[in-house]
PDB file with SEQRES, HELIX, SHEET and CRYST1 records, atoms N, CA, C and O in Angstrom:
SEQRES   1 A   71  UNK UNK UNK UNK UNK UNK UNK UNK UNK UNK UNK UNK UNK          
SEQRES   2 A   71  UNK UNK UNK UNK UNK UNK UNK UNK UNK UNK UNK UNK UNK          
SEQRES   3 A   71  UNK UNK UNK UNK UNK UNK UNK UNK UNK UNK UNK UNK UNK          
SEQRES   4 A   71  UNK UNK UNK UNK UNK UNK UNK UNK UNK UNK UNK UNK UNK          
SEQRES   5 A   71  UNK UNK UNK UNK UNK UNK UNK UNK UNK UNK UNK UNK UNK          
SEQRES   6 A   71  UNK UNK UNK UNK UNK UNK                                      
HELIX    1 AA1 UNK A    4  UNK A   26  1                                  23    
HELIX    2 AA2 UNK A   32  UNK A   44  1                                  13    
HELIX    3 AA3 UNK A   55  UNK A   68  1                                  14    
CRYST1    1.000    1.000    1.000  90.00  90.00  90.00 P 1           1          
ATOM      1  N   UNK A   1       0.727  -1.184   0.024  1.00  0.00           N  
ATOM      2  CA  UNK A   1       0.057   0.031  -0.011  1.00  0.00           C  
ATOM      3  C   UNK A   1       0.898   1.198  -0.050  1.00  0.00           C  
ATOM      4  O   UNK A   1       1.941   1.207   0.603  1.00  0.00           O  
ATOM      5  N   UNK A   2       0.529   2.243  -0.792  1.00  0.00           N  
ATOM      6  CA  UNK A   2       1.294   3.444  -0.862  1.00  0.00           C  
ATOM      7  C   UNK A   2       0.712   4.498   0.156  1.00  0.00           C  
ATOM      8  O   UNK A   2      -0.477   4.582   0.461  1.00  0.00           O  
ATOM      9  N   UNK A   3       1.687   5.252   0.614  1.00  0.00           N  
ATOM     10  CA  UNK A   3       1.247   6.326   1.566  1.00  0.00           C  
ATOM     11  C   UNK A   3       1.019   7.543   0.740  1.00  0.00           C  
ATOM     12  O   UNK A   3       1.480   7.644  -0.397  1.00  0.00           O  
ATOM     13  N   UNK A   4       0.245   8.545   1.363  1.00  0.00           N  
ATOM     14  CA  UNK A   4      -0.120   9.838   0.835  1.00  0.00           C  
ATOM     15  C   UNK A   4       1.204  10.514   0.337  1.00  0.00           C  
ATOM     16  O   UNK A   4       1.232  11.050  -0.770  1.00  0.00           O  
ATOM     17  N   UNK A   5       2.301  10.487   1.159  1.00  0.00           N  
ATOM     18  CA  UNK A   5       3.391  11.249   0.847  1.00  0.00           C  
ATOM     19  C   UNK A   5       4.084  10.702  -0.380  1.00  0.00           C  
ATOM     20  O   UNK A   5       4.572  11.449  -1.228  1.00  0.00           O  
ATOM     21  N   UNK A   6       4.116   9.450  -0.453  1.00  0.00           N  
ATOM     22  CA  UNK A   6       4.654   8.801  -1.677  1.00  0.00           C  
ATOM     23  C   UNK A   6       3.945   9.206  -2.973  1.00  0.00           C  
ATOM     24  O   UNK A   6       4.548   9.509  -4.003  1.00  0.00           O  
ATOM     25  N   UNK A   7       2.583   9.185  -2.831  1.00  0.00           N  
ATOM     26  CA  UNK A   7       1.785   9.601  -4.017  1.00  0.00           C  
ATOM     27  C   UNK A   7       2.005  10.930  -4.375  1.00  0.00           C  
ATOM     28  O   UNK A   7       2.100  11.179  -5.577  1.00  0.00           O  
ATOM     29  N   UNK A   8       2.119  11.964  -3.441  1.00  0.00           N  
ATOM     30  CA  UNK A   8       2.226  13.324  -3.771  1.00  0.00           C  
ATOM     31  C   UNK A   8       3.700  13.438  -4.328  1.00  0.00           C  
ATOM     32  O   UNK A   8       3.883  14.206  -5.273  1.00  0.00           O  
ATOM     33  N   UNK A   9       4.618  12.823  -3.880  1.00  0.00           N  
ATOM     34  CA  UNK A   9       6.031  12.859  -4.331  1.00  0.00           C  
ATOM     35  C   UNK A   9       5.944  12.426  -5.826  1.00  0.00           C  
ATOM     36  O   UNK A   9       6.448  13.118  -6.711  1.00  0.00           O  
ATOM     37  N   UNK A  10       5.274  11.231  -6.085  1.00  0.00           N  
ATOM     38  CA  UNK A  10       5.115  10.628  -7.414  1.00  0.00           C  
ATOM     39  C   UNK A  10       4.588  11.675  -8.441  1.00  0.00           C  
ATOM     40  O   UNK A  10       5.094  11.883  -9.544  1.00  0.00           O  
ATOM     41  N   UNK A  11       3.483  12.313  -7.912  1.00  0.00           N  
ATOM     42  CA  UNK A  11       2.898  13.370  -8.735  1.00  0.00           C  
ATOM     43  C   UNK A  11       3.806  14.603  -9.052  1.00  0.00           C  
ATOM     44  O   UNK A  11       3.823  15.108 -10.175  1.00  0.00           O  
ATOM     45  N   UNK A  12       4.506  15.031  -8.080  1.00  0.00           N  
ATOM     46  CA  UNK A  12       5.464  16.218  -8.325  1.00  0.00           C  
ATOM     47  C   UNK A  12       6.515  15.842  -9.255  1.00  0.00           C  
ATOM     48  O   UNK A  12       6.880  16.688 -10.070  1.00  0.00           O  
ATOM     49  N   UNK A  13       7.087  14.617  -9.247  1.00  0.00           N  
ATOM     50  CA  UNK A  13       8.154  14.158 -10.087  1.00  0.00           C  
ATOM     51  C   UNK A  13       7.555  13.987 -11.433  1.00  0.00           C  
ATOM     52  O   UNK A  13       8.202  14.340 -12.419  1.00  0.00           O  
ATOM     53  N   UNK A  14       6.379  13.478 -11.552  1.00  0.00           N  
ATOM     54  CA  UNK A  14       5.736  13.242 -12.797  1.00  0.00           C  
ATOM     55  C   UNK A  14       5.447  14.562 -13.512  1.00  0.00           C  
ATOM     56  O   UNK A  14       5.636  14.661 -14.724  1.00  0.00           O  
ATOM     57  N   UNK A  15       4.993  15.572 -12.774  1.00  0.00           N  
ATOM     58  CA  UNK A  15       4.863  16.861 -13.359  1.00  0.00           C  
ATOM     59  C   UNK A  15       6.124  17.556 -13.802  1.00  0.00           C  
ATOM     60  O   UNK A  15       6.135  18.362 -14.733  1.00  0.00           O  
ATOM     61  N   UNK A  16       7.240  17.197 -13.066  1.00  0.00           N  
ATOM     62  CA  UNK A  16       8.444  17.815 -13.576  1.00  0.00           C  
ATOM     63  C   UNK A  16       8.861  17.127 -14.975  1.00  0.00           C  
ATOM     64  O   UNK A  16       9.291  17.818 -15.898  1.00  0.00           O  
ATOM     65  N   UNK A  17       8.726  15.861 -15.072  1.00  0.00           N  
ATOM     66  CA  UNK A  17       8.939  15.259 -16.310  1.00  0.00           C  
ATOM     67  C   UNK A  17       7.998  15.700 -17.361  1.00  0.00           C  
ATOM     68  O   UNK A  17       8.472  15.765 -18.496  1.00  0.00           O  
ATOM     69  N   UNK A  18       6.800  16.003 -17.208  1.00  0.00           N  
ATOM     70  CA  UNK A  18       5.890  16.618 -18.143  1.00  0.00           C  
ATOM     71  C   UNK A  18       6.501  17.957 -18.619  1.00  0.00           C  
ATOM     72  O   UNK A  18       6.550  18.224 -19.820  1.00  0.00           O  
ATOM     73  N   UNK A  19       6.958  18.782 -17.685  1.00  0.00           N  
ATOM     74  CA  UNK A  19       7.465  19.995 -17.956  1.00  0.00           C  
ATOM     75  C   UNK A  19       8.666  19.868 -18.958  1.00  0.00           C  
ATOM     76  O   UNK A  19       8.802  20.594 -19.942  1.00  0.00           O  
ATOM     77  N   UNK A  20       9.491  18.892 -18.604  1.00  0.00           N  
ATOM     78  CA  UNK A  20      10.718  18.601 -19.470  1.00  0.00           C  
ATOM     79  C   UNK A  20      10.226  18.198 -20.839  1.00  0.00           C  
ATOM     80  O   UNK A  20      10.695  18.773 -21.821  1.00  0.00           O  
ATOM     81  N   UNK A  21       9.408  17.348 -20.962  1.00  0.00           N  
ATOM     82  CA  UNK A  21       8.893  16.858 -22.303  1.00  0.00           C  
ATOM     83  C   UNK A  21       8.272  18.034 -23.111  1.00  0.00           C  
ATOM     84  O   UNK A  21       8.503  18.227 -24.304  1.00  0.00           O  
ATOM     85  N   UNK A  22       7.453  18.804 -22.329  1.00  0.00           N  
ATOM     86  CA  UNK A  22       6.778  19.939 -23.120  1.00  0.00           C  
ATOM     87  C   UNK A  22       7.809  21.023 -23.536  1.00  0.00           C  
ATOM     88  O   UNK A  22       7.605  21.666 -24.565  1.00  0.00           O  
ATOM     89  N   UNK A  23       8.872  21.243 -22.799  1.00  0.00           N  
ATOM     90  CA  UNK A  23       9.841  22.274 -23.079  1.00  0.00           C  
ATOM     91  C   UNK A  23      10.589  21.661 -24.313  1.00  0.00           C  
ATOM     92  O   UNK A  23      10.847  22.373 -25.283  1.00  0.00           O  
ATOM     93  N   UNK A  24      10.918  20.404 -24.272  1.00  0.00           N  
ATOM     94  CA  UNK A  24      11.609  19.697 -25.500  1.00  0.00           C  
ATOM     95  C   UNK A  24      10.738  19.897 -26.723  1.00  0.00           C  
ATOM     96  O   UNK A  24      11.215  20.280 -27.791  1.00  0.00           O  
ATOM     97  N   UNK A  25       9.483  19.639 -26.553  1.00  0.00           N  
ATOM     98  CA  UNK A  25       8.525  19.659 -27.722  1.00  0.00           C  
ATOM     99  C   UNK A  25       8.090  21.077 -28.247  1.00  0.00           C  
ATOM    100  O   UNK A  25       7.945  21.308 -29.447  1.00  0.00           O  
ATOM    101  N   UNK A  26       7.914  21.906 -27.364  1.00  0.00           N  
ATOM    102  CA  UNK A  26       7.376  23.287 -27.706  1.00  0.00           C  
ATOM    103  C   UNK A  26       8.370  24.351 -27.489  1.00  0.00           C  
ATOM    104  O   UNK A  26       8.051  25.512 -27.744  1.00  0.00           O  
ATOM    105  N   UNK A  27       9.678  24.035 -26.992  1.00  0.00           N  
ATOM    106  CA  UNK A  27      10.675  25.056 -26.808  1.00  0.00           C  
ATOM    107  C   UNK A  27      10.983  26.021 -27.986  1.00  0.00           C  
ATOM    108  O   UNK A  27      11.350  27.186 -27.835  1.00  0.00           O  
ATOM    109  N   UNK A  28      10.795  25.419 -29.140  1.00  0.00           N  
ATOM    110  CA  UNK A  28      11.105  26.269 -30.255  1.00  0.00           C  
ATOM    111  C   UNK A  28       9.988  27.386 -30.538  1.00  0.00           C  
ATOM    112  O   UNK A  28      10.230  28.369 -31.239  1.00  0.00           O  
ATOM    113  N   UNK A  29       8.784  27.160 -29.955  1.00  0.00           N  
ATOM    114  CA  UNK A  29       7.684  28.110 -30.209  1.00  0.00           C  
ATOM    115  C   UNK A  29       7.450  28.955 -28.926  1.00  0.00           C  
ATOM    116  O   UNK A  29       7.030  30.109 -29.007  1.00  0.00           O  
ATOM    117  N   UNK A  30       7.728  28.363 -27.755  1.00  0.00           N  
ATOM    118  CA  UNK A  30       7.490  29.111 -26.486  1.00  0.00           C  
ATOM    119  C   UNK A  30       8.633  29.226 -25.663  1.00  0.00           C  
ATOM    120  O   UNK A  30       9.427  28.285 -25.684  1.00  0.00           O  
ATOM    121  N   UNK A  31       8.881  30.261 -24.898  1.00  0.00           N  
ATOM    122  CA  UNK A  31      10.022  30.258 -23.832  1.00  0.00           C  
ATOM    123  C   UNK A  31       9.636  29.188 -22.696  1.00  0.00           C  
ATOM    124  O   UNK A  31       8.459  28.906 -22.471  1.00  0.00           O  
ATOM    125  N   UNK A  32      10.628  28.657 -22.050  1.00  0.00           N  
ATOM    126  CA  UNK A  32      10.449  27.669 -21.082  1.00  0.00           C  
ATOM    127  C   UNK A  32       9.508  28.221 -19.975  1.00  0.00           C  
ATOM    128  O   UNK A  32       8.618  27.539 -19.468  1.00  0.00           O  
ATOM    129  N   UNK A  33       9.764  29.452 -19.655  1.00  0.00           N  
ATOM    130  CA  UNK A  33       8.906  30.095 -18.489  1.00  0.00           C  
ATOM    131  C   UNK A  33       7.492  30.174 -18.918  1.00  0.00           C  
ATOM    132  O   UNK A  33       6.628  30.081 -18.046  1.00  0.00           O  
ATOM    133  N   UNK A  34       7.162  30.329 -20.110  1.00  0.00           N  
ATOM    134  CA  UNK A  34       5.636  30.367 -20.518  1.00  0.00           C  
ATOM    135  C   UNK A  34       5.172  28.965 -20.505  1.00  0.00           C  
ATOM    136  O   UNK A  34       4.019  28.750 -20.133  1.00  0.00           O  
ATOM    137  N   UNK A  35       5.950  27.963 -20.875  1.00  0.00           N  
ATOM    138  CA  UNK A  35       5.393  26.657 -20.784  1.00  0.00           C  
ATOM    139  C   UNK A  35       5.239  26.197 -19.221  1.00  0.00           C  
ATOM    140  O   UNK A  35       4.248  25.563 -18.858  1.00  0.00           O  
ATOM    141  N   UNK A  36       6.159  26.515 -18.433  1.00  0.00           N  
ATOM    142  CA  UNK A  36       6.057  26.349 -16.970  1.00  0.00           C  
ATOM    143  C   UNK A  36       4.772  26.865 -16.610  1.00  0.00           C  
ATOM    144  O   UNK A  36       3.988  26.141 -15.996  1.00  0.00           O  
ATOM    145  N   UNK A  37       4.452  28.103 -16.943  1.00  0.00           N  
ATOM    146  CA  UNK A  37       3.172  28.790 -16.506  1.00  0.00           C  
ATOM    147  C   UNK A  37       1.953  28.014 -16.936  1.00  0.00           C  
ATOM    148  O   UNK A  37       1.019  27.791 -16.167  1.00  0.00           O  
ATOM    149  N   UNK A  38       1.992  27.599 -18.227  1.00  0.00           N  
ATOM    150  CA  UNK A  38       0.784  26.577 -18.706  1.00  0.00           C  
ATOM    151  C   UNK A  38       0.704  25.417 -17.861  1.00  0.00           C  
ATOM    152  O   UNK A  38      -0.376  25.055 -17.392  1.00  0.00           O  
ATOM    153  N   UNK A  39       1.877  24.761 -17.620  1.00  0.00           N  
ATOM    154  CA  UNK A  39       1.744  23.524 -16.791  1.00  0.00           C  
ATOM    155  C   UNK A  39       1.222  23.794 -15.471  1.00  0.00           C  
ATOM    156  O   UNK A  39       0.376  23.021 -15.021  1.00  0.00           O  
ATOM    157  N   UNK A  40       1.644  24.876 -14.724  1.00  0.00           N  
ATOM    158  CA  UNK A  40       1.185  25.254 -13.368  1.00  0.00           C  
ATOM    159  C   UNK A  40      -0.378  25.444 -13.446  1.00  0.00           C  
ATOM    160  O   UNK A  40      -1.121  24.948 -12.599  1.00  0.00           O  
ATOM    161  N   UNK A  41      -0.840  26.197 -14.516  1.00  0.00           N  
ATOM    162  CA  UNK A  41      -2.315  26.422 -14.609  1.00  0.00           C  
ATOM    163  C   UNK A  41      -2.966  25.099 -14.893  1.00  0.00           C  
ATOM    164  O   UNK A  41      -4.027  24.872 -14.311  1.00  0.00           O  
ATOM    165  N   UNK A  42      -2.460  24.166 -15.735  1.00  0.00           N  
ATOM    166  CA  UNK A  42      -3.110  22.953 -15.981  1.00  0.00           C  
ATOM    167  C   UNK A  42      -3.142  22.142 -14.672  1.00  0.00           C  
ATOM    168  O   UNK A  42      -4.046  21.331 -14.473  1.00  0.00           O  
ATOM    169  N   UNK A  43      -2.150  22.360 -13.773  1.00  0.00           N  
ATOM    170  CA  UNK A  43      -2.169  21.556 -12.564  1.00  0.00           C  
ATOM    171  C   UNK A  43      -3.163  21.920 -11.534  1.00  0.00           C  
ATOM    172  O   UNK A  43      -3.580  21.101 -10.715  1.00  0.00           O  
ATOM    173  N   UNK A  44      -3.536  23.141 -11.580  1.00  0.00           N  
ATOM    174  CA  UNK A  44      -4.447  23.786 -10.501  1.00  0.00           C  
ATOM    175  C   UNK A  44      -5.710  23.039 -10.163  1.00  0.00           C  
ATOM    176  O   UNK A  44      -6.091  22.863  -9.005  1.00  0.00           O  
ATOM    177  N   UNK A  45      -6.349  22.602 -11.258  1.00  0.00           N  
ATOM    178  CA  UNK A  45      -7.622  21.814 -11.061  1.00  0.00           C  
ATOM    179  C   UNK A  45      -7.538  20.514 -10.364  1.00  0.00           C  
ATOM    180  O   UNK A  45      -8.509  19.975  -9.832  1.00  0.00           O  
ATOM    181  N   UNK A  46      -6.180  19.967 -10.390  1.00  0.00           N  
ATOM    182  CA  UNK A  46      -5.994  18.626  -9.824  1.00  0.00           C  
ATOM    183  C   UNK A  46      -5.418  18.733  -8.337  1.00  0.00           C  
ATOM    184  O   UNK A  46      -5.283  17.699  -7.684  1.00  0.00           O  
ATOM    185  N   UNK A  47      -5.086  19.943  -7.810  1.00  0.00           N  
ATOM    186  CA  UNK A  47      -4.455  20.100  -6.502  1.00  0.00           C  
ATOM    187  C   UNK A  47      -5.440  19.586  -5.474  1.00  0.00           C  
ATOM    188  O   UNK A  47      -6.623  19.925  -5.464  1.00  0.00           O  
ATOM    189  N   UNK A  48      -4.883  18.743  -4.603  1.00  0.00           N  
ATOM    190  CA  UNK A  48      -5.826  18.216  -3.614  1.00  0.00           C  
ATOM    191  C   UNK A  48      -6.507  16.930  -3.998  1.00  0.00           C  
ATOM    192  O   UNK A  48      -7.296  16.384  -3.226  1.00  0.00           O  
ATOM    193  N   UNK A  49      -6.203  16.428  -5.215  1.00  0.00           N  
ATOM    194  CA  UNK A  49      -6.902  15.249  -5.730  1.00  0.00           C  
ATOM    195  C   UNK A  49      -6.518  14.041  -4.770  1.00  0.00           C  
ATOM    196  O   UNK A  49      -5.430  13.982  -4.197  1.00  0.00           O  
ATOM    197  N   UNK A  50      -7.483  13.117  -4.656  1.00  0.00           N  
ATOM    198  CA  UNK A  50      -7.233  11.974  -3.968  1.00  0.00           C  
ATOM    199  C   UNK A  50      -6.383  10.972  -4.532  1.00  0.00           C  
ATOM    200  O   UNK A  50      -5.580  10.287  -3.899  1.00  0.00           O  
ATOM    201  N   UNK A  51      -6.634  10.923  -5.904  1.00  0.00           N  
ATOM    202  CA  UNK A  51      -5.680   9.893  -6.612  1.00  0.00           C  
ATOM    203  C   UNK A  51      -4.597  10.701  -7.386  1.00  0.00           C  
ATOM    204  O   UNK A  51      -4.947  11.493  -8.261  1.00  0.00           O  
ATOM    205  N   UNK A  52      -3.381  10.525  -7.097  1.00  0.00           N  
ATOM    206  CA  UNK A  52      -2.258  11.289  -7.623  1.00  0.00           C  
ATOM    207  C   UNK A  52      -1.632  10.623  -8.812  1.00  0.00           C  
ATOM    208  O   UNK A  52      -0.871  11.273  -9.529  1.00  0.00           O  
ATOM    209  N   UNK A  53      -1.894   9.419  -9.055  1.00  0.00           N  
ATOM    210  CA  UNK A  53      -1.194   8.664 -10.145  1.00  0.00           C  
ATOM    211  C   UNK A  53      -1.519   9.213 -11.565  1.00  0.00           C  
ATOM    212  O   UNK A  53      -0.687   9.119 -12.467  1.00  0.00           O  
ATOM    213  N   UNK A  54      -2.570   9.707 -11.729  1.00  0.00           N  
ATOM    214  CA  UNK A  54      -2.937  10.196 -13.054  1.00  0.00           C  
ATOM    215  C   UNK A  54      -2.949  11.731 -13.238  1.00  0.00           C  
ATOM    216  O   UNK A  54      -3.392  12.276 -14.249  1.00  0.00           O  
ATOM    217  N   UNK A  55      -2.480  12.311 -12.290  1.00  0.00           N  
ATOM    218  CA  UNK A  55      -2.312  13.770 -12.360  1.00  0.00           C  
ATOM    219  C   UNK A  55      -1.314  14.321 -13.376  1.00  0.00           C  
ATOM    220  O   UNK A  55      -1.599  15.317 -14.040  1.00  0.00           O  
ATOM    221  N   UNK A  56      -0.212  13.718 -13.498  1.00  0.00           N  
ATOM    222  CA  UNK A  56       0.784  14.094 -14.539  1.00  0.00           C  
ATOM    223  C   UNK A  56       0.279  13.876 -16.031  1.00  0.00           C  
ATOM    224  O   UNK A  56       0.505  14.677 -16.937  1.00  0.00           O  
ATOM    225  N   UNK A  57      -0.398  12.751 -16.164  1.00  0.00           N  
ATOM    226  CA  UNK A  57      -1.109  12.522 -17.436  1.00  0.00           C  
ATOM    227  C   UNK A  57      -2.001  13.541 -17.927  1.00  0.00           C  
ATOM    228  O   UNK A  57      -1.956  14.012 -19.064  1.00  0.00           O  
ATOM    229  N   UNK A  58      -2.955  13.915 -16.863  1.00  0.00           N  
ATOM    230  CA  UNK A  58      -4.093  14.965 -17.038  1.00  0.00           C  
ATOM    231  C   UNK A  58      -3.413  16.274 -17.300  1.00  0.00           C  
ATOM    232  O   UNK A  58      -3.877  17.005 -18.176  1.00  0.00           O  
ATOM    233  N   UNK A  59      -2.391  16.622 -16.642  1.00  0.00           N  
ATOM    234  CA  UNK A  59      -1.661  18.038 -16.681  1.00  0.00           C  
ATOM    235  C   UNK A  59      -1.083  18.052 -18.051  1.00  0.00           C  
ATOM    236  O   UNK A  59      -1.271  19.041 -18.758  1.00  0.00           O  
ATOM    237  N   UNK A  60      -0.362  16.989 -18.505  1.00  0.00           N  
ATOM    238  CA  UNK A  60       0.206  16.967 -19.779  1.00  0.00           C  
ATOM    239  C   UNK A  60      -0.851  17.069 -20.917  1.00  0.00           C  
ATOM    240  O   UNK A  60      -0.625  17.825 -21.861  1.00  0.00           O  
ATOM    241  N   UNK A  61      -1.892  16.404 -20.870  1.00  0.00           N  
ATOM    242  CA  UNK A  61      -3.026  16.528 -21.827  1.00  0.00           C  
ATOM    243  C   UNK A  61      -3.455  17.886 -21.859  1.00  0.00           C  
ATOM    244  O   UNK A  61      -3.434  18.469 -22.943  1.00  0.00           O  
ATOM    245  N   UNK A  62      -3.874  18.526 -20.746  1.00  0.00           N  
ATOM    246  CA  UNK A  62      -4.362  19.780 -20.705  1.00  0.00           C  
ATOM    247  C   UNK A  62      -3.465  20.909 -21.145  1.00  0.00           C  
ATOM    248  O   UNK A  62      -3.879  21.827 -21.853  1.00  0.00           O  
ATOM    249  N   UNK A  63      -2.291  20.823 -20.733  1.00  0.00           N  
ATOM    250  CA  UNK A  63      -1.173  21.691 -21.167  1.00  0.00           C  
ATOM    251  C   UNK A  63      -0.918  21.658 -22.696  1.00  0.00           C  
ATOM    252  O   UNK A  63      -0.795  22.712 -23.320  1.00  0.00           O  
ATOM    253  N   UNK A  64      -0.845  20.530 -23.256  1.00  0.00           N  
ATOM    254  CA  UNK A  64      -0.681  20.311 -24.746  1.00  0.00           C  
ATOM    255  C   UNK A  64      -1.784  20.872 -25.508  1.00  0.00           C  
ATOM    256  O   UNK A  64      -1.560  21.371 -26.611  1.00  0.00           O  
ATOM    257  N   UNK A  65      -2.992  20.832 -25.005  1.00  0.00           N  
ATOM    258  CA  UNK A  65      -4.154  21.514 -25.675  1.00  0.00           C  
ATOM    259  C   UNK A  65      -3.982  22.921 -25.742  1.00  0.00           C  
ATOM    260  O   UNK A  65      -4.174  23.516 -26.803  1.00  0.00           O  
ATOM    261  N   UNK A  66      -3.610  23.554 -24.619  1.00  0.00           N  
ATOM    262  CA  UNK A  66      -3.279  25.035 -24.637  1.00  0.00           C  
ATOM    263  C   UNK A  66      -2.148  25.360 -25.469  1.00  0.00           C  
ATOM    264  O   UNK A  66      -2.253  26.335 -26.213  1.00  0.00           O  
ATOM    265  N   UNK A  67      -1.093  24.698 -25.456  1.00  0.00           N  
ATOM    266  CA  UNK A  67       0.118  25.008 -26.195  1.00  0.00           C  
ATOM    267  C   UNK A  67      -0.241  24.748 -27.806  1.00  0.00           C  
ATOM    268  O   UNK A  67       0.155  25.505 -28.692  1.00  0.00           O  
ATOM    269  N   UNK A  68      -0.931  23.737 -28.009  1.00  0.00           N  
ATOM    270  CA  UNK A  68      -1.269  23.470 -29.503  1.00  0.00           C  
ATOM    271  C   UNK A  68      -2.289  24.507 -30.078  1.00  0.00           C  
ATOM    272  O   UNK A  68      -2.321  24.789 -31.276  1.00  0.00           O  
ATOM    273  N   UNK A  69      -3.083  25.029 -29.184  1.00  0.00           N  
ATOM    274  CA  UNK A  69      -3.953  26.067 -29.546  1.00  0.00           C  
ATOM    275  C   UNK A  69      -3.390  27.500 -29.812  1.00  0.00           C  
ATOM    276  O   UNK A  69      -4.033  28.420 -30.317  1.00  0.00           O  
ATOM    277  N   UNK A  70      -2.114  27.547 -29.402  1.00  0.00           N  
ATOM    278  CA  UNK A  70      -1.356  28.871 -29.433  1.00  0.00           C  
ATOM    279  C   UNK A  70      -1.378  29.734 -28.301  1.00  0.00           C  
ATOM    280  O   UNK A  70      -0.922  30.873 -28.396  1.00  0.00           O  
ATOM    281  N   UNK A  71      -1.881  29.288 -27.205  1.00  0.00           N  
ATOM    282  CA  UNK A  71      -1.952  29.900 -25.933  1.00  0.00           C  
ATOM    283  C   UNK A  71      -2.634  31.112 -26.137  1.00  0.00           C  
ATOM    284  O   UNK A  71      -2.846  31.868 -25.188  1.00  0.00           O  
TER     285      UNK A  71                                                      
END                                                                             
């Protein structure tokens, strides 16, 4: 069984990986700081979620939609 602390750490690490992937993918169109802000905005609705395992996936999906739309 996983503890709450582990799940939160997993989420934070996952979101950092998401940020790295999005900077690699969109860095030629947007500054890294702008991408970070999009990721933070995408993460807000999931803060306090009971299930942390899927948060990075949802954040990446939501951030890609914003970045693909031209922010």
